[in-house]
Each structure stands twice: as C-alpha cells, then as structure tokens.
C-alpha positions in Angstrom: 89.2 104.5 144.3 92.0 106.6 145.9 94.3 103.6 145.7 93.7 103.3 141.9 94.2 107.1 141.5 97.5 106.9 143.4 98.6 103.9 141.4 97.7 105.5 138.1 99.5 108.7 139.1 102.6 106.7 140.0 102.3 104.8 136.6 102.2 108.1 134.7 105.3 109.3 136.6 107.1 106.1 135.7 106.2 106.6 132.0 107.2 110.2 132.0 110.5 109.5 133.7 111.0 106.4 131.7 113.2 104.8 134.3 115.9 102.3 133.2 114.0 99.3 134.5 110.9 100.3 132.5 113.0 101.0 129.4 114.7 97.7 129.7 111.4 95.8 129.8 109.9 97.8 126.9 113.1 97.4 124.8 113.3 93.7 125.3 109.6 93.3 124.4 110.0 95.2 121.2 113.2 93.4 120.3 111.6 89.9 120.8 108.4 90.8 118.9 110.1 92.6 116.0 112.6 89.8 115.4 109.8 87.2 115.6 107.7 89.2 113.1 110.6 89.5 110.8 111.4 85.8 110.8 107.7 84.9 110.5 107.3 87.2 107.6 110.2 85.8 105.7 108.6 82.4 106.0 104.9 83.2 106.0 104.7 85.7 103.1 106.1 83.5 100.4 104.4 80.4 101.9 101.0 82.1 101.8 101.5 83.3 98.2 102.7 79.9 97.1 99.6 78.3 98.5 97.5 80.8 96.6 99.2 80.1 93.3 100.3 76.5 93.1 98.2 73.3 92.9 99.6 70.1 94.3 98.4 67.0 96.1 97.5 67.8 99.7 97.3 71.6 99.2 93.7 71.8 100.5 94.7 69.9 103.6 97.7 72.2 104.1 95.5 75.2 103.8 93.0 73.8 106.4 95.9 73.0 108.8 97.3 76.5 108.3 94.0 78.1 109.0 93.6 76.0 112.1 97.0 77.0 113.4 95.9 80.6 113.4 94.0 79.8 116.6 96.8 77.7 118.2 96.8 78.2 122.0 99.9 80.0 123.1 100.5 77.7 126.1 100.6 74.7 123.7 103.2 76.4 121.6 105.2 77.3 124.7 105.0 73.7 125.9 106.2 72.3 122.6 109.1 74.7 122.4 109.9 74.0 126.0 110.1 70.2 125.4 112.3 70.8 122.3 114.7 73.1 124.1 114.8 71.4 127.5 117.8 69.4 128.5 116.2 66.1 127.5 114.9 67.6 124.2 116.5 67.3 120.8 117.9 70.9 121.0 118.6 70.9 124.7 122.4 71.0 124.1 122.1 74.5 122.6 121.1 76.0 126.0 118.4 78.2 124.6 115.7 77.7 127.2 114.9 80.7 129.4 116.6 83.1 126.9 115.2 85.8 124.6 116.0 83.4 121.7 113.5 80.8 123.0 110.9 83.6 123.3 111.5 84.6 119.7 111.1 81.0 118.5 107.8 80.6 120.4 106.4 83.9 119.0 107.5 83.0 115.5 105.7 79.7 115.7 102.6 81.6 116.9 102.4 84.3 114.3 103.8 82.6 111.2 100.6 80.7 110.5 98.6 84.0 110.9 100.8 85.8 108.4 100.8 82.9 106.0 97.1 82.3 106.1 96.2 86.0 105.7 98.7 86.3 102.9 97.1 83.4 101.1 93.6 84.9 101.5 94.9 88.2 100.1 97.0 87.1 97.2 94.6 84.4 96.0 92.3 87.2 94.7 95.1 88.8 92.8 96.1 85.4 91.3 92.6 84.8 90.0 92.7 88.3 88.4 96.1 88.0 86.8 96.5 84.3 86.3 96.1 84.4 82.5 98.6 87.2 82.2 101.2 85.4 84.2 100.8 82.3 82.2 100.9 84.1 78.9 104.1 85.8 79.9 105.6 82.5 80.9 106.5 83.7 84.4 108.3 81.2 86.6 107.2 80.3 90.1 109.6 82.7 91.9 108.7 85.6 89.6 105.0 85.0 90.1 105.1 84.8 93.9 107.4 87.9 94.0 105.1 89.9 91.7 102.0 89.0 93.6 103.6 90.0 96.9 104.8 93.3 95.6 101.4 94.2 94.0 99.7 93.3 97.3 102.3 95.0 99.5 99.8 97.5 101.2 97.5 94.7 102.4 100.5 92.6 103.4 102.0 95.4 105.6 98.6 95.3 107.4 99.0 91.6 107.8 102.5 92.0 109.2 101.2 94.6 111.7 98.5 92.2 112.8 101.3 89.6 113.4 103.2 92.2 115.5 100.1 93.1 117.5 99.6 89.4 118.2 103.3 88.9 119.2 103.5 92.0 121.5 100.4 90.9 123.4 101.5 87.3 124.0 102.1 86.1 127.5 101.5 82.4 127.9 104.2 81.0 125.6 106.9 83.5 126.5 106.2 82.9 130.2 106.8 79.1 129.7 110.0 79.3 127.6 111.4 82.6 129.0 110.7 82.1 132.7 110.2 85.8 133.3 113.7 86.3 134.6 114.6 89.8 135.7 117.0 91.6 133.4 117.1 88.6 131.1 113.6 87.6 129.8 111.2 89.9 131.4 108.9 91.5 128.9 105.8 93.8 129.2 103.1 91.2 129.3 104.8 88.8 131.8 105.8 91.8 134.0 102.2 93.0 134.1 101.1 89.5 135.3 103.8 89.3 137.9 103.6 92.8 139.3 99.8 92.6 139.5 100.0 89.4 141.6 102.6 91.2 143.8 100.4 94.2 144.2 102.8 96.6 142.4 100.0 98.3 140.5 102.0 101.3 139.5 104.5 99.4 137.3 101.8 97.1 136.0 99.6 100.0 135.0 102.5 101.9 133.5 103.4 98.9 131.3 99.7 98.4 130.5 99.4 102.0 129.3 102.4 101.6 127.1 101.1 98.3 125.7 97.7 99.9 125.0 99.4 102.8 123.2 101.5 100.3 121.2 98.3 98.4 120.2 96.6 101.7 119.3 99.6 102.8 117.2 99.6 99.4 115.3 95.9 99.7 114.6 96.2 103.3 113.5 99.1 102.4 111.1 97.0 99.5 109.7 94.1 101.9 109.1 96.2 104.5 107.4 97.8 101.9 105.2 94.4 100.5 104.1 93.2 104.1 103.4 96.3 104.7 101.3 95.7 101.4 99.4 92.1 102.3 98.7 93.1 105.7 97.4 95.8 104.1 95.2 93.4 101.7 93.6 90.6 104.2 93.5 
C-alpha cells in the first residue's frame, strides 16, 4: 500500500510539474488522435448521411459491413496497416511505418466506421421526417446531405467526441504501426503499457490520470451538448 501511495504521489508531482517528457507524450497523443478524428469525420459524416438518404443496390450489405466494422479489433487494423506500409507492402516506399503518420492512418481506419455508422443512425430519423419536404423542394444530393448534417449537428458533435474517445484510448494498433519509439511515436496508452511492465508506476499512473481526465472531459462535453440539443428542440 505504501508503494502505491508513493507512486501516486510521484505521479501527481509529475502532473503538477508537467515535465517536458510528459508534455511530449501527451502532446503527440492529442496530435495523433485529433488529426485522425478530423480525417475520419471528413469521410464518415457525409458517408453516413449518404447511406441514410440514398437507395442503391448493395446498400443494406454496406450498412451491415459498416456496423460490423465498428467492432473491428484494433490489432487487426494495426496488422493490416503494417502489411501495407512495410517494405514489402504496396506503400512501403513511402517510409511511413513507425511514424506518427502510420498511427494516424490506423486510428482513422478504426474510428471512421464508428463515426459513419452513428451518423447514419442519427440522420436516418431526420430523413424520414423531412424526406417529402426535400423532394418537393427538388434538393440535390449534396444539398440534402449538407442540410441533414447541419440540422443534426449537435448529435454529430457527440458522435465525433465518441470517435475521439475511442482514438485516444487505443493501444493495440498504434503499438504495431508506431513501434512505441521514444521521442518519435510514444503516446500515452503505449507508454502506460511499457512503463507498467518496467515497474515505473509513477509515470504510468501520471499518464493514466491524464487519460482518465481526458475521458471524463469528453464525456462531460458530450453530456452538455446533448442537454443543449434537448433544450433547443424542447
């Protein structure tokens, strides 16, 4: 118990001092996750809305696949990205393996299906409500998708936050494609795993506390946004 107390006290000291090594790890974690969420949102939001609106052959199959990809194991994504970016892979000449870019690619592939599937589930209800109005106005595909996304923006911000929470907590895929290289690809989750195995509980606990606070902040933001949306529609 005393060892835990000492480790926790040392972890708090690290957080309060926010040493350069800690700041570097936290900064890279946020950079990778935010860029991945941005790219995934650019793809997932319009894709989800389009699947809610348009009818075409194979649509139901695509929806089922998209929903299934929400539970895609991170290590499988990491393995796929690793094979693609390795020297013998199709994109091996780019030299992206064991870089933050590879980690961003892996996280994007992980969270894009989540954002797209949740967007489809959210906007399909709006489409059923406003379908006749859009058709009577003669709105084009782009206008329809844009209008639905804008009208559902509060729920979609929550969806994006869910994607960010998933990305920031990811460890398996980024470990495979990033390699957990000090000062290059070391992020919070991989550092926690490494430092715990080494017995450096102070740094692991410090990063764990920061990660928990980040998760709490994301959930609090999602709750406040939902409350604002309910008041707006109420």
